[in-house]
N, C-alpha and C positions, 0 to 999 in steps of 0.2 A: 553430518551432511557425507556427502561422498566420496571416493577418487575414481575410480576404474570398475571396467566391466568386460565378463568375457566377449569376446568378437560373437559367439555361438549365442549370445543374449543379446546382443546388439543385432544380431539378423534377425532375430524372432521377434522382436520389437518391429523392426523396421517393416518387416514383411506382414505384421498386421495390420492390415487397414481393411476397412470397410465402406458401404455406401449409403447414403441417405434415403432410406425408400419413405413416401410417401404415403401411408395408407391409414385405414382406418381403425383394422383391428394389428395383432401382434400377428404379424407373418412370421412364419420360418426365419427369413431372412434375419428381421429384429432380434430374435430369440439367440440364434447364432453369433450375430454382433456382439452380443451382451455377453453371453460365454467366452467371446473373444477377449473382452474387455476384462472380464474377468481373471480370465488368463494372464493379461498383460500385466494387470495390475498386480496380482500374487507374485510373480517373476521379480516386479519392478520393487516390489515391498524385502522380499528376500534380498537381493543387491542392495538396498538402503542398509538393511542389520548387519549383514556382514560389512559395509564400509565404514558404517558408522562407527564401527569399534576399532579402526585404524586411526587412533589417536595422534600419532607422529606425525601425520599426514592428512590430517583434519581441516576441515574450513569451518567457522562458527554454527551453532544450531543455527537453523533456519528453515524450520519444518513448514514454516506458511507456502514457500517457495515448490518445496516437495509436493506438499497438498494442490496447490495452486497449477504445477504441471500436471499432475491427473486432471485436475478439472477445466483444463484449458488446451490439452494437446488434441491434433489434430488426428484421427484414428486412423487417417489414412498413412501420414508421414510420421507418426511417432512423434509429436514434438508441440510445442506452443510458436506460433508462426507470427511473432511483434512484429517483425520485419514489413507486414504488410500495411502496420499502422502508419508508416512513411508514405507510403503512397494516397494512402485514405487521405492524412494530413495537405498532402496536395491540393486533393480533390476540393478538401475545403476550405481552402486557401480560394482556391478557383471558385468556389461558389454554388458547387454542386449540388450541397445539402442543404441549402442557406432557406428558412421556413418562409413561405407566402401566405403564413397565418397563422397568428397569435393561438395559444390554447388559453381558453380560459380558466383553467384551473391553476395555471401559472400567476405569478403577482403581474397585474397586466402594466405595460410598460409606457402609458402614456403618462401624459403632465402631472405629475403631483398623486400621481398612483403606486409609486416605487420610491423606496427609498433613494436607492441608488440607479434609478430607472433602467434595471435590469429585471430576468425573470427569479435571478435567484441573489439570495444577499448571504456574503459570508459571515460566520456567526462565531468561527472560533477553533480551537485555541489561539489568542490573541501572542502570547509569551511562551509558547513552546516549540523547540527546533525539531528536527530529525537530522538523520547521520550522513554526516557533511566532510569530503574528501577533499572539495577544490576549492580553495580562497586565493583571490589576487585583489591587491589595489591598484586603480585605475590609473596608468601610468600617466594620463591625459590630465588627471585631478591636481591642480597646481595646489591644492589645499590638502591632499594627503590622507583625505577624508572617504570619499567613494569607494566601495569596496563590491567585488563579487563573488559569489558564494554559489557553489553547486550542491541540489542535494543530491543524494543515492537513489531517491526516487522523488525529489520533490523539483527536479529542474534548476533552472538557473536565474538568481535571484540580483537584487542591487540595490545598496543602501547608500544613499548620498550623504551622512554624515555618523560613521561607525563609533566615534568618538561620544554620542550621545545615546542615550540611554530610550528615549523615546522617538529616535529617528526610526521608520519605517520600513521594511524591505519591502522590494517592489518585483513581483515576478515579470520577466523580460519577455516571455513567450508563452502561448496557446500551448506548441508543441512541446515547452521544456516539462511543463507538470509532466511527463508521462517519458521522461526521458533520465537514464541513470548518469549522472556527471560524475567523473571522475578526474578530471585534471582539467587545467584552464593554464593557457600563457598568453604572451603578448610578442609583437615582433617587435624588435630595438630598432629598427631601421624605421618603420610604420607602426608608433604606438597605437593608431586607431584600429589595426588588423588584431583581432584576438582570433584564438585558436581553441576548440573544448573537446575532450575526449570524453566517449562515452564508456559505458559496462563496465560492471564492477567486478572486477576476477576473485576478488577476497571471498565474497560470498555467491558470485551467479545470482545475486539477487535481480537484476534485470540486464537482458541481454544488451548490448550497447548497437549502436548506429552508426558506429563510426566515427569521424571527427565532423565538427561546425566549425563553419569560418565566419566572421564578420569583418567588414571593411572600414563600418561607418563607428565606431566604439561599444557595438553591442544593440545598434538600433534595428539590423536585419540581418539574417543567417541563411548559410548555405550550407547543405550538405556536401561534402566531399568526401576523399578518400573511402569509398564504401567497395571492398572488395565481392563479385557478383558470387551469387550465392551457388555453389555446385554440391554435387555429392562425389566423394571415392571411396566407394563401399560403403559402410557406415558412418563417415566421417562426413562431417557438413562442411564446407569450406567457407572461409571469410573470416572478416575481422571483428569479433562480437565483442574485445575487451581492449579498449586504448587505455594500458594501464598511466601512461604517463605521455606527457608531448613538452616540448623545448623548442626553439630556435634560438640561432645562434647568429651571430653577426660576423660572417667572415669576409672582411676586406669590403663591405658593402653587399655582399651577397647573403640573402635570409635563406639559412639554412634550417630546414623543418624538420627532426628528427621525434618519430612517433613509437613507442615502444606497447608492442603488441603481445598478448596473451592467447593461448589455447584455453578449451573449457571443457570440464568434464565432471560437473557437479550436478548435484541432485534435479538442478529443474532441465537438464536437457539429457538425462542418462539413456532415456528410452531411445533418444536418436542415436546416441554415440558421442564422437567426440565433437565437439565445436572448436572451428578455425584451427586445429593443433599444427596443421601443416602451415598456416599463416602467420604463427608464431614468429616473435625477432624484430628487429629494430631497422623502421625504414626511414627513409632520408627523403625530402623533396628540394629542390632548388628554383622550382617554379611556383610559388604562393601555394603550392598543394595540387596543382592542375595532375602532377606525378607523382608516385612513390618509388623510391628502388630499395630493393631489400638488400640487406646488408649478409652477403655469401659468407662472410667469415666468422660471423656469431650464429653459430649452427650448435646442434649436438653432439657428443662423439660419436654417437653409437648411428646418427642416420644424420648425413650433411645434407640432407632434404629439407630436415624441419628445424628451425630457427630458434636459439634460445627464448625462453618465454622471458620478457625483458619487464620489471618492476618499477624502475626509477630513472630517471636520467637527468642531469645538470650540469649546468657550463660553469666550469670553473672561474677562478679570479683572472686566469693567464690566457681563458678560454679554449681550453681544454675540454672536451666532452668525456663526462662520465655517465657509465650506463652499469646499475644490478639488476639483478635476476633471481625468477622464482621458480618452484617446480614445472616441470613439462608436465601435459594434463596425458602424456602418452605413456603407458607401463613401460618401465624399463630405461627410458631416458634421464639421462644426466642431465641438469639445468640449473638449479637453484644455488646458492651458497655464492655465489661470484660477483665480482666487482672487477671492470674492465674500465680503460682509460683510453683515449684517443686524442694527438695535438692536429691530426687534419680531418677528422669527422670520419673517416674511412676505414685505415687500418688501426685497430683496437689492440691493445696489450692487456693480458690479463693482469690485474694485480694484487687480488687477494681469491682465494679457491678455500673454502671451508669444508670442501669433501662431504657436503652435507645435498643430494641432489633434489630433498624438498625444502630447502632453507630459503625462505622468504628475505630478504635483504633490503632493509630503509639505509639511507644515509644524508649526512649532511656537510657540505663543503665551506672552507672559509672562505668568506669573501675579502678578504687581504693576503692570500697567502694560498697562490694554486698549488702548493704541496701538502697542505694541509685539510686531511678530513678525519670525519667520524661514521661508525657504520653501526647496525642495531641489528642482528639476525637473528632468526628464529631458528633455536639451536635443536640438538638433537635428544636422544635416551640419556638422561643424567645433567643435560645441561639444556634447560628449555630455552635459555635466551644469551645472547653473547653482545656485549660491545668491543670496538676494533676500533683504534687509531693510529693515522699516519700522518708522518711531517716530512714525507721526503717521497711523494706522491704515487704512493703505494711498493716502494722499496722495500719497505720493512713496514709490519705494523706491532702496537700493542695489543694485549687484550684481555679481557676477564680472565680468561682460562690459563693464561701465563702461571708456570708452577710460583714466579715472584712476582705477586701484583701489584701493576704501579698505575692501572685504572680500577673500579672496581663497580660493580651493577649498584643502583638502587635497591634500597630496602623499602617496602612500603610499611608504614606504621599500622595498615589493616592488618589482621592479626589471622583474615581468613587469605591473605596474598603470602606465598611461601619466599622466603628470603631471597632464593637463587631463580624469582621469575616474579618480575613485580609486572608483567601481562599477565598473571595468573591463567596460564597455557592457552594465551589466546597472541602468540607473536604471530600467527599466520593472519590477524584479523587486524589487532591494533599496534599499531609499530611508527614510532617517529624520533627522530634524533636531528638537534639544529643548533649549530655553534651560533652566539652572538653575532651580528655583521660589523659591529666595531670593536669587539676584543675575543678572538675564537679561542680563547680557555675558559670563558663562560658559554656554557654546554646547556641545552634545555631535552627533555627526553622525554615521553611519554609511552605507558603500557594501558592500564585501567586508570592510574593517577598519572598528576605533571610532578617534574624531578627538575631539580637547579643544580647546577655545578660550576665554582667559580675557579676550579684548577686545573682545568682539560680533564672531564670526568675522574680524577682522585678519588673526590668525594660526591655525597650529594646529599641535598635536602630536599625533604618535601613539599610543594608549593602547591598543592588541589587536595581534597577528598572527596570521592565520589558521595560520602556519607558521613552518619555519625555512628553507624554502625560498627562492630567487631573495634570496639574501643579507640576508635576514631574522634570521637566528640572531644577529648581532650588535646587535639590536634589543632592547634589555631593557626590557619592556612582559609584559602578561598573554597568554599564549596563549589566544586564543576562536576558536571554530569561524567559519566565514565565513560571508558572507549575511546582512547586518544587517536586520531588520526592525520592531524596535519598543524603547524604552526608555521607561521608566516608573519615576519616583520615587516613593518611601515617602511620603504625605503625613502621617506621624507622626512621621518622620525623615527629613526632605529629603535626608540625607547620605549616604542607602541608597537603590543604584538598583537594577534588574533590567532585562536585556537579551533578547530574546527574536531568533533565528536560526537559521538552518537545523541548528543542533546542539543545540536545543532553549531551554533556561534558564542566565541566566548572574547571575552576585549580583554586587554591589560593596559593602563595609559603609560606605567611608567614600571620597566622591568628593572628599577634598584629597589625597587620596595614590595616587588611581589611575593615574598615571602610572607608577608603578612595578610591577615585575615580581609575579605572584602576588597582585592585588589584584582581579583581576576574575574568578571562580571558578566554575565548572559547578555546577550546581545540578540534578541530572539524576537523583536519586537513585530508581530507582522509575518514574522518568517516562517509560516502558516506551511509547513512541509509534513504535517501531522500524518500519518499512514492509520484511518480508521478502518479498523472490521468491520463494525457496526456503529449505530448509533439508536437510540428511541425516546420520542417527544412523552414527556409528561403529559397524559391524558384530562389531566385537571388543570391544566395551567394555561396561559395565553401569551401571545409573543410581545407582548407591554410586561408582562413577568414570567418568562419562559423559565423551563426547565428542561434539560435533555442528557443523559448519559451515554456517553460514545468511551469504545474500547480501541485501544491505539497500541500497534508495535512500540515497543522500547518503553513507551510515554503511559502505559496503566488505563485505568477508567478515569475521564474527565468528566465533571458535571459542570456544564454550560449553565448560567442561570441568573436571574434577575431581570432588570430594567436593559434597554439597551443599550448600551455605551454610544458614546458620541460617531463613534466610528462603527456601529451597526454591530460590533462585536457584544457576546456576552461574557459576563465574569469566569473566569476558569478555575474551579476547584481540583485538586488532585484527590480523586474518590477514594481511589485502590492502586496500590503499586504493582511493578512487574508487566509484563504485557496484557494487556485488556481484550477484551474480545465482545462478545455479543452482550446486550444489556434487555430490560423488560421491567414493566413498570404492574402496578395492579392500575384497575382503572380508577378507584377511587381515593388513589393516592397512599393506600395503606403501608407499601411496601416496594421495596427497589431492589432489583436482581442485576447483578454484575458477574464477568467470568475473567478467570484467568486460563490458560491451558489447560485442555483436555475436558475432564467432567472435575475442576475446581470451579465451582459455581457457589456464587454466594449470595445472601438475602440481607439487606436490611428490613427488620423486621417491624413491625408497628411502635414498639417500645425502644426503637432505636438503636439496638443491638444491631450487632452482624454474627450469622451462623453459616456453617457451610449447610449445602443444600445435600451433598451427594454424601455417602458413606464412604470412608476412606478405602475401602477394598476396590470401590469402582473409581475412583478420584484419576486415575493415571490409566484409564480406559477411552474409549471413544478418540476423535481426530483433534489436531494440535486446536485448530479452529474449531472450535464443537457447537454441531448445531443444536438449538434449543427453542421451544414453543412454551405458550404459558395459555391456559385458558381463563381469562380475565372474570368469568364468571363462574367458573365452579373453583379455582385458585387451586390450579393444579399444574404443575412445572414437568416439563418433559424433556429429555436429553438423550442424543445417541449415547448408548454403551458400547456394544460390540455386534458382530454380525447383524442379523435383523432383530435386536433386541433393545429396547429403551429404556432408561431410569424415569418413574416417573415421582413424585413428591406432592403429595398433598397435605392441604392445612395451610397453606400462606400466610391467614391472616392471624396466626397464632404467634406466639413469641416462642420459637423452637421446640412448639409441640407436632412437629412435622410425621408425617407416615410416609416411609419412603419404602420402596420396593423397585422393581423390574417388570417389563410386558414384554413378551414375545409377539414380533407382530409380521412375522411370517419364515420363510428359507430362504436359503443361497447365500452366495458369497458377497453380496452389495453391502455396502456401505451406506447409512443414512446421509445424503448432502443437503436436505432441507426438511423442516418439521414447519406445518402450519395449520394452526387451531381454526377451526369453520366458526365465525361470529354468528352465523345463521340457527346452530342447533344450540339450546342455552339450557333446558332439561338437562343432559347431556354431554359428553364431551366427542365431538368426532374431529378425528386428527387426520392428516392428510401427511405421507410421508414421501418425499423423493428421496430416490438412490444416486449414485453416482455410475449407473450404468443404465439409467434412464426410466425405471419402473417409477410406476405411482399407485400407492396405496390409501384404501380410504380405510380409516380404523374408526368403527364407531364403537359407542360406549368405553371410550378410550379411559375414564375415570372411573370403571368398575371392572367389567369383564369384558376386555376387547374382541372386536370380531373385527379379523382385517379383511379388504376385499380387494383384490388387485384389478384393476382399472387397466386394462388393454390399452397403449400407449402406442404410436407410430415412430418413435423415435429412439432412439441409444446414445446415450452422453451423460453428462452430468447437470442432473438438475439443479437450477440455482437459487429459483424463487418459486412460489407457489401463493397466487393471489386469486381472489375470488370479484366478480362482478355485482351484479345485486343479487344475485342470491346463491345458493351452495352447488346449482348446476352450471354456473356460468363459471369457468375455472380458467384463468391463465398461468401458463407454466412458462419459464426460461430455459435454456441450456447455455454453459458457457463454454464449450468447445470451438476451438477454429476447426474450421472447414468449409470449402468449397460447397458442398454437396449436404454440408449440416443447415438445416434448419432450426434456428433457437428461439423461436416467437411459437408459440404454439395455443391454441384457443379451442375451449368445448364449450357449448350452451347446452349440453344434455348429460352432465354429469358424467362424459369420458363415452358415450357410446361412439359418438364421432368426434375428431377432430378437424382442426382448420389451421393451416400453415399460414400464418401472420406474418412471415419474414419480410413481404414484400421488397423493396429495393435497399433495405438495411444493408450495410456492407458485413462483407464476413471478420468478424470481432467477437469475441466472447460479450455476451449479454448476463448481466448478474442480478437484475432486479428490473422488477415490472409493479404498475399501478394503471388502475383503469377510475377513471374520476366518475363518481359516484354521481353526480350530477349532469355528465353528459358523457355516455359511453363511447362515442365515436372517439373520445379522446383518451388515449394512453401514452405513457413515456415508460422508458426501459433505460435501466443504469447500464452504461455498458465500460466499455476499456478506452473508449474516447466520450465521455462524460455522459450527459443527459440526451436522447433523442424521444421524439413525439410523432405522433401521428395525430392527425384529424377525422379520418377516416376508416377507422379501424375495423368497421364490418365489411369492408370492402374486399374482396377477393384476394386482393394485393395491395395493402395499404400502402401508402406515400408516408416513409418516413424522412423527419429533417431534425438537423441539429438543436436541440434549443438550450444548451447547456450555459449562454452567456458566460460571466467571469469564472465559472468554472473550469472554462477551458477542458482541453483534451485529457482529462484525469481520470482514472479507474474509480467508477461507482459503485462502493460493496455493498449498501443497501440504500431501501427509501422508505421511509413511514410517513403515516397520515393521521392529524387529528383532525375529526371531521368537526368538530365544534366548532375551529375559527380558521377551516379550511387551511390549514398548513401542512406544506412537505418537509420532508427533512430528507437531505440527501448526503448520505457519509462517503466521503472519497479516503480513497488511499494514497496520499501524499498532497493533499489541498484542504485536507480539515473538514469541516462540518458545513452547511449552507442551507438556509430555508426559504420557502417560495409561500409566502400567505395572500390568498385572493379576497379582499375584501369585500367584492360585489356580489348581491345577492343575483345572479343570473340564474334563469330558467334555462333548460337544457333544449339544445337541438332545434329542431324546427318549431319550437311554441314558445321560444324567446320572446317574440313581438306580442304575445299575447301575459307575459308576466305581469303587465300593470291591473292585468282584470282579477290575480290573485290576491289572499289577504288573508293572514293568520290574525285572529285577536280573540283576547287581551294576550300582548307580547312586549313583555314578559306576563306571564301570567303568575296562578296559583294551583295549578294541575289540572283547571278547564279551560279549552280553547275551541274556537270555531276556525272552521276554513271557508272563506267564501269564492267562489267562482262561477263562470258562465256556466248554466247549465244545459245553455243552448250547444255549447261544445263538447262538453262533460256530463253525463247525466249523475255519474256513481264514480267514484275514485276511492282508490285502498290507500290508506294511508298507515304509514311507518314509522318507527321513531327509535332513532339511534342516540346512545349516550357518547359521551366525549371519547368513549375509546373505540369506538365502533361497533359496541356490541348492539344488537336488536334489543331492545326494551319492550316496545308497545308497537301493535298490529290493530287496524280496526277496517274493514273491508265494506263495500257499498255505502260508503259516505255521502250525503248530498250536501249541497251548498249552503251555509248558514248553520249546518246542523252541529250540535256540540261532541266535544271528544274530551272523556273524561280520562287523565291517563293515570292519576295516583302516584306520578312518578316522584322521588323524591327531589330535594332543591339541585340545581344543578344547570349544565349546557347540555343542547341536545341538538340533533338535528332531526327535522322533519322532511319525509318525501313523500310526495303523492303520486301513484302511479295509476295508470288507465286498464290495467291487466295486461299492457302491449308494450307501453313504454312510461318511461319519468316523464311525469311533465311538469312539476314543481317540485323545490327542494330551499329550505331556508330554516336558518337558525333560530332555535326557541328556548328562552329563558324562564324557567319556574324557581320562582322566589321561595 
């Protein structure tokens, strides 16, 4: 990731804006805009490369955010504009975009026609969590079982009984699924009042939206403490990262303390600094109506810029302790410090590591106001440090003392250095906390978890992230890596809850925590999984489903089998690491799944797994790398470099693949989307969209490619390419913010002319699109705020409404469709995978009333079928048959009523469509035995 950028580069970035021109052909302005984007991207990549090398000042690799920044930035302002979604949520709550008509392609919501009476059904994963930094036991629950938890991108959730492995988590609000939760606390004077801080400074994974407050125990929420956005030069003012929030009872007055950090990570580099001038410690004594910044906790070099606050805690003696992290302004000292105050106003610096980039986490004794432990991100030669005080910070002992009385844990993992149990990630995963009953018992975490019973003198390991690197012989609990928070149950201090990159883990008894199977996952329906993409197996049905989905942190999952009682599917960890895009063969002979860049793999017909791309090219491409498969010709394509693609043929073989590259054009673009046309079957026709808005049609992509540039009137990142009823009907989406951006485009003449289909769609990234093949007036899009749809796509200004159901306002990254079962699949970044299946045989559009006059017989058949219709209305019809993958496999024109159609197709599920030359008039599933 990245740290700082020269002011001149910021100025260049901020000045690079452009206006969206709505024209048929590529005008000079559009070409100029693309050149400006290319220059911007080039500068951006050079800055990333330079700053990634600054290891001592790094944040964890999160190249998805770097890639997503480029694909969503408003080209005029040079940044993603997440804050716009807050106002959009208010409009949604007010009913502004409520549907007035159901879409026939979605699961109908009438009685008995949908398993949950919703257009979308949650399918999984059921027991896989996501990165979690905020956990709180509900102070209003006398049983001590109810727990709230916040996902870094999965929103706020509640579990009614954390002690039960079968107790399910429930999301609290549709907005939360799009909110990065960093901290949560309650008011000790009114335990029904909670506060939630947003934005993750550690990674910049999601810019926050200030603080959210509830006064009814979590039922309803109000957005407070949002500093208005403005600019000071290239610095964007605001409070985007609330790292911590605590409430102190000061003689009956509730004092709210909020720790704010600035930002300068990869996702906001083009914009400059985010909220750096607003960093500091803030205090409110009126329930959050107003906040005042502490003017003493400022950087020594610039008294107008506050210290970046990492953590806040209230001591056993009611003193306020705060720790710091690095400033995001070059040359300003901020990190490596701990402060303490008895009145909440005047703070004394009680520790200074003299490491301006050091991130400090600490834990206070619950019984002794003088005692504390702290864990610090170190510097050169000392990656991490633990310190301890028993006199309120007057003196400290440290793991770097000449004569050590406290020590660092040593991980049994042979791949983790003895002097760094965080494995280089102290900027990301740090936690330390003493037991609330006995403060000589201490717990800490980096990659794994450790326990000390003698005040950090020695440590024992109590978890392992895997059985790799000689960990198999370590007899402790298997717990997901990267520890972020540890919380004790106030009503039963022996119980502990852990938050890490794998979600939530629970220990019922801390006294036996050193044994195996004593720290157990509590991720039941904590579905905060961040899927980059997902694909349906074209040969399956919802009754016996199979889909592959690739996720951040949680690899590639297979969701399959019969639906469980809760409508989820069983989940199999198909491949580890980060999971990316997936694909299937139309006959189910092979599966394709991906790791980062060009690490693409195939499960061959013999069941073995092979690499698709040669080792020389595996590190090329994008972090989330676009792929496409010609299911008819069994050829795989992926983006390689520049305007070059990888091509792998022979997918139905067992590792007898023909690998190579093809050049599809010139220029400095990067392919952002690949799509194979299902309408050309004798050869491969491939469409390529780029990150500057170019669209290319590559014919004969399977042999000797011929690339043709399709003139487009837009400049931005092409996020999806789909087709209507033929290859000339092309739907294209873009993923950029921007008031003048048009993110939905359509052509019905192969790109000779283009139509703006944005209509009333709000300003937000659009990442996926699908046109109902049974009714082309119906189109849905996957957006930053769930699924939206229109029932009048042909209109000059289509009316869009939100059809997201229980998916909520979650980023939808991909939409897939299986024609044989009329099943839609939505992959989300933060709420897992969802499907919608329309089981009704609806004819389309204005011919719906005559559907009863159509008949296909026999059905099922043995390869010969008849179509019957009223010849008074349609003299002749054109018949097209598609296989389960959506590939056209049979056509016959000028078919009369009761005329025999001999398909000679193999056994399987098919979709037959009939048109009169200008519109689709009938469609139905056909089974050939």
